[in-house]
N, C-alpha and C positions, 0 to 999 in steps of 0.2 A: 358577397359574403366577406366579413371582416377577417383579418389574419388571426390565427390562434395565438392566445397569450400563453407564454411559457414561464414557469417558475423554475429557476435553477438554484439549487441549494448547495453552497460551497464555492470557494474561490481559490482553490489550487489550480494547477494547470488544466485539469479537466473542466472545472467550472468556468474559468476564464476563456478557454477555447470554445466552449459551448456558447457563451454569451456573444462572442465575436462571430460565430457562425450564424447565430440567430439574427444578429445585426445585418450580416451579409445577405441573408435570405429575406430580410424585411419583416421578420417575425417579432412582435412585441415581446420583450423579455424582462423579467424581474429577477435580479440576482440577489439572493440573501446569503450573508456570511456571518458566522457567529462571532467573528473578531473583526479586524480591519481587512479591507480588500487585499487579497494576496497573502494573508497570514496562513500558516499551516505547514504541512509536511513537505509540499513540493519545493518550497524555497530552501529547504534543508538539504536537498539532494546534491551530494558531492560528486557522484558519478556523472554519467553523461546520457546521451541519447543514441541508441543503437540504430543505425540506418545504413543500408547498402546504397551509396550514392554512385553517380557516374564515375567519380574518381575511384571509388572502391572496386567497381566492376572492371575498370581499366587495369587495376592491380591484381585482378584474378578472383575477386570476391563475387558472390552471386546471391540473389534473394533466396534461392533454393538452399544455399548453405546456411543462411540466417534461419530459415525455417527448420532445417535439420538440427541446428544447435539449440533452438528453442524447444523443440520436441524432446530432444535428448536430455536437456537439463531438467525438463519437467517430468522426467521418468516415464515418458511416453503416455502420460495421462492427459496431455493437452488436447484440445479440440483442433483437428487438422485444418478445418475450414477457417476457423478464427485465427489460427497462427498464420496461415497463408495470407489472409487479408491484412493482418498486422504488419507483416514484413514487407509485403508488396506496396503498402501505403506509406512507408517511411520516407522515401525520397521526396514524394510530393508534399508531405508534411514539413520537411525541412525547408522547401521553397516557400511554403506559406508562412512559416515562422520568420524567415528572413524578410518577408514582406511586412511583418509586424515589428521589424527592427531588432530581432534577435541577432546578436553578434557572436557567431561561432568562431572558435579559435582557428586562425589560419597562419601559414608560414609566410615568409617574405614573398613567395611566388603566388600567393593567393589560394593555395591548396589547403583543404581542411587538415588539421593535425589530428589524424585518426588514432585513437588509443585502442589498446587490447585489454580485455577483462576476462575474468574466469569463465571457462566453458565456451568462449567464442573461438571460432576457428580462423578468424581473420581480424585485422585492425579495422574496426568499423564504428568506433565510439566517438561521436562528436562531443566536444566540450565547449563551455562558455566560461571565460574567466578562470581557466585552469580547473580548479576543483569546486567551482561555484555555479555549475550549470543550472541547477534548480533556481537559484537566486536570480540568475540572468534571465531565464525564461519568464519567471514570475514578474520581474520588473518590467520587461518589455510588454508582456501581455496585459499587465495591470495598466500601463500607460495607454495601451490601445483601447482597453475597456473604458477608461476615464474619458478618452476622446469621444468614444461612441456615446457615453453618457451625456457629455456636453451637447452632442448633436441630437439628443432626445431619442436615441435608438435603444438604450438600455436604462432601466431603473436599478439602482444599487441601494440595498438596505443593509447597513452594517450593524454589528453588535446585536444580531438577531439570531437567537438560538431556536431552531425549529423543534417543536415539541411533538406535534402529531400531524398526520395527514388524514383528512376526512374524504373518503372516496365513495360515500354513500349515494351521492347523486349519480344520475345516468351519465352525464357528460361533464359536470363541473367538479373540480377538485378544490378543497379548501385546505390551506396551509396555516396551521396554528403555530405561533412563535412568541417567544418572550423577548422583550427589548427593555432592559433594565427591570423594573418591577411591574411593567405593563404586559398584559396578555393581549395579543393582537392577532388578526387573521387576514388572509387575502385569498382571492379566488383565481384559479387558472384553468386552462383547458388541459394542460399536461404538466407533469412535474418531473424534473431530472434531479436525482440524488448524486452529488459529487462531493461527498463529505470526507473522504480520506479514510485513514486507517483506524487501528484499535490498540495502538501501542501502550496506552495508559492502563491497559489490563495487566501489564507485567511490571515487576519491580525494576527491571533493567531493560530499557528499550532505546533505540535510536530515534524514536518518534518524539515530536514535541508534546507538551502536556495536553493540547487540544485534541489529540487523536483518541477520541472516546467512543468509537463505534457508533456514531450518531446515525449514519445512513442505515446500518444493519438494524439498529433498534427501531427506527422509523418504519422501515420496510416490513420487518417482522410483525410489528403491531398492526400494520395495514393488511397482513395476511399473505405477504409475498413469500416465495420459496427462497431459502438461503442454502447455498451448496458449497461443497468442498472446503468447509471451514476448518477441517482438521489440519489443513496444510498451512502451517505458520512458519515463515522463514526467519531464521536467526542469523544476523550478520556476525561473521567471525571476529571482527576487530573493532569492538567498542573499547576505548581506553578504559581500563579498570575503574569503574565509578567509585569503588571503595577507596581507591588511592587518589584519584583525580576526578572528582565528580563533575567538573565543568569542562573537561577536555574533549568530550564528544567522541565520535567515531573516526576511524581512519579508512578512507575510501579503498575499495578493492583495486582501484586504479593504481595505488601505490605498489601493490603486488604485481599489477600488470607491468609496471616499470622495472620489476626485478627484485623487490623486497621479499624477504622470506620469513617464515614463522619458525621460531626456535623456543625451546624451554630454557629454564634457568641454567641448564648444563651446556647450553649452546647446541643442542641436538636438533636437527631438522627432521621432525617426526613425520612430515607429510610425504617424504620421499618414498617411504615403504608402504604407504597406504593407498596411493593413487598415482597412475602414470602421469597425470597432470600436475602432481605435487601441489604447490601452493596456489595454483590456479584451477584446482578442482572445483566442481560446483559448490555453492555455499553450504548446502546441507551436509556434504561430506566434510568440509573444512570445519564447520561449526561443531559437528560431533567429535571430530578429532581433538579440537581444543577442549571441549567438555571432558573428554576422556583423560586428557592430560591433567586437568584439575582434579578429577576424581582419583587419579593415581598419585596425587600429592605434589604435582609439579605446578610451576607458574609458566605462562606463555607470553612471549614477546614478539612483536614485529620488528625485524631488523632491516633497515634500509641503508645502512652505512656503506655497503658495497655499491649501491646505486649512485650515491654521491661521489664515491671515489672514481667509479667508471665514467660517469657523465660530467664530472667537473664540479668544483666548489660552487654552491649556490643553486644547483639544478633543482633540488627538492623544493626550495623556497620559491623558485620561479614557477615550477610545474604545479605546486600545491600551496598557493599563497594563503588560502583560508585555513587549511589544516595547520600549516606552519605557524601562523599567527595565534591560533587557538592553543596550540601546544606550548608556544613560547609564554603565553600568559599563565600557564600552569607550571612553568619552569622546566619544560621538556623540549628536546630538539632531536628529531628523528635522524638528522644528519650526523649526530654525534653519539647517540646511544640508542639501544633497543627500547621500545615503548611497551609497557605491560598492557595486554589486551584480554578481553573475555568475549564470549559469544553472547549476543543480546537480541531480543525480539526486534525484528526489522520490518517485516512486510507480511500481509495476509494474502495468500494466493486465492482463497475462496471469498465468498461474499454473496451479495444479492444476485440471484441467478438471472442472467440475461442472454439474449442472442447477440449477434454482431451488430445489431442496430440499437442496442441499449434497452430493448423492451424487456420488462420483467414479466412475471406471471400475473400481474395485476394490470388490467387495461388503464392506460393513461399514466402509469408510473414507469419511469426509465431510470437507469443508473449507469454511471461511468466512473473510471478511476479505481482506486484501491478498494472502495466499498463494494464494487461490482465484481462478479465472476463471469467473465466472457469465456472462460476455460483456456485462454491462451497460455497461462502460466503453468497449467497442469499441477503437478505435485511439488514444484520447486521453480521459482522464477529465475530466468536467465538475467544476468546482470545487465542493467541499463535498458531493460525492456519496459519498465514501469512508466516512465514519463511518456514513452512512445505510445503505450497502450492507452493511457489516460486521455491523450489528445486525439488519437485516431478515432477511438470509439465514442468520445464525447461529441465530436463533429458528426459522426454517423447518427448518433442518438437525436441530435437536434433536427437533422434532415427527416428522420422518421417521425419525430414529434409534430412536425409541420404537415406531414402528408398522411399519417396513419388514420384509418377509420377509428371512431371512438372506442370500439370494442376490441381493438387489436391488442394482443398480448403475445409473449413468446411461448413456444411450446416447451415442454420439459423432456421430450424424447424418452429415453430409457432411464432417466433419472429415478432412483429409488428414493421416495420421499417418506420420511417418518414424522411423527408428531411429537412435540415436546409437551408433556402434561402440564396442566396449570399448576402454578406454585400454590401450595396449600398452607404451610405454616408461615409464621411471621417472625422468626428469629432475626434480630437486627444484624445487618452486614454493612461494614464501612469499607471504604476504598483500600486502606492498607491491608486489611484482612483478605480482601478479594485478590489483590496483587500477590500476596504471599501464597495463597492457594493456587493461583494460576501458574505462578513461577515454579511451584513444586510439582504440580500434576500435569501441566500442559506445556512443559518446556522442551528442551532438546531431546531428552529421553522421556518416554511415557510407558505406562503399564495399564492393563485393563483394570487392575485393582485400584490403581490411583484414580483413574477416570471415574470408577464407580463411587469411590469415597467422595470425590468432588461433587458428583451429581447429587449425592445424598445431602451434602451441605447446602448446595445452591438451591435445590428444590425446596428446602426447608427454611429459606432465608428471604428477607425483604430488605432492600437497600435503604439506608438512612444516611443523611448528609446534612451539612450546615445551612444550606440555602437551596432555593428552587433550582437554580442552574446546576449546582453540583449534584442534586438529586436526579435531575433528568439525565445527566451524563453518566452517573453511576448506574442508573437503571438500564441504560443502553449497554454498558459494559457487562452488567449482570446477565442480561439476555444473551449477549454475545458469548460469554463464558459458558453458559449452559449449552449453547449450540456446539461450541468446540468440544466440550466434554462428552456430549452424546455422540458426536461424530468420531472422536478419538476412541471411544469404547466400541463403536460399530465397526470401524476398520481395524480388524484384528491382525492384519499383516502390515509390516512396514512398507512404506512407499514414499520415495522422495523425502520431503522435509518432515513427514510424519513417521517417527521412529519408535516402534514398539519393541522395547528390549525383551519383552516376554513373547515375541512372535517366533514362530518356528523358522521363518526365513524372511529375507529381505526381498520384496517383490519389485524389481526394477524392470520388469518385462512389459509393463503397461497393463495394470489392472483396469479393466474396462468398466467396472462398477463405479458409478458416481452417485454419491449420497446427497440428498437435500433434506431440509428440515423446515417445518412450519410450526408456529405456536398453536396449541390446542385452543387457547382463548387468551385474549389480551385486552385488558381494560385500557382505553385511551389514557395516555400519560397526563393530558390536560385535566382529566377528572381525578387522577391519582394525586395530583398536586394539591387538590382540595382536601384530600382525606389522609394522605400519608404523613408520617411523622417527619418533621423537618426541625432539626436541632437549632435552637436560637443561639 
């Protein structure tokens, strides 16, 4: 019997690790990426990789502590089994990454330079290149994939935007994709979605432009369950894009080194809001910053005391990428506070999976930000995203090679609702969608706002300038509808989902988990033949 052929869609750290695991197992793999190999959100990650290593254990850290921190940050909404597997797998993943030539930062004695980030109880964050961990991981893994490609173990198809998945056959799955102006397809025994996030849905996001909810759109049109999508994390410290649009975000690790948040009066507003102050979980800090702006204040991150305490040049050495980017915008965090705002950063929910990447559709798997393994609960713990993407991508490939053709994940006690088919055809373009999502699906939400958005989205049809833009906008439109329905359904606040009209904040662990499916979805490849595309 010949090995199963796997199609892997996406080339961030999840897709790259999946391809390398397939090569290790001797499974024929085809990796499709809509840009160049390695492009995407993973390479932008300034933070690090959370892992309890032997060095950390010797200093008093433990996997159990990492598990507790993850569950606590997730407002006790995370899946305990998935969290345990995530944290217990971290040290082994670090060893595998080093075998692929990833160079984690070490001191002169050869010990890891372990950092501290918000809501972690110990120094357990590994970095590469200071504040360029994502770029370091992607570069090393991309080189390893290219090497496997030269050996004939992996086929790579670049500039391929996957449009649809046809799972009509009993055992064969067809992937439809656009490459330039050509419509192409390939067959595989199993498909892994590793397409990243949905940041392009929002006007202000830390994600790159290609984060267009592609995996969620593909899975939803295939009939898969999408869960926990109301939980959208907002990063507290994006440099104010209205003042400095090219400056990007300032990693949480800067606050881990001792930087603080202040308003224009120099007041440290986090001290009275949370015992962890500036290192409180991201949802807490993001809401505090949002509240400052609503009260007419401006917010800054102030790292000057860190530079004074640790010596001239420390920030530039510790955060070389951030320093260079700020310098290009005329900013220097060693000399002056930097204006920041909260911006969309990460989606905790996504395509519902088990810990082996199986979705509710046999033969379809998902990993990385587009998936929901339930590890992040209602709010992701800092530096758990790269870890999750790689741990569960490798798990998924092992399952793809071994599962019986009809195997799928169970949905347990998931409460699944149906989104009705879109009826009307009012045109909707990307800027309008971004404005609506930012207003109604942002840091603060209300039931009335969600209902208003649902009415608009259910009565709209995406329009764009070309086929590629239309496919991406359709994916974002589908994703926005699911977030809106989920935000309306969850009437209490929980973690990153903050309903200002809720009677109370529920951080005790609401056990209800909501999932959504499309009532009906015409394949996108057919819609391209009929939908309006502006010339």
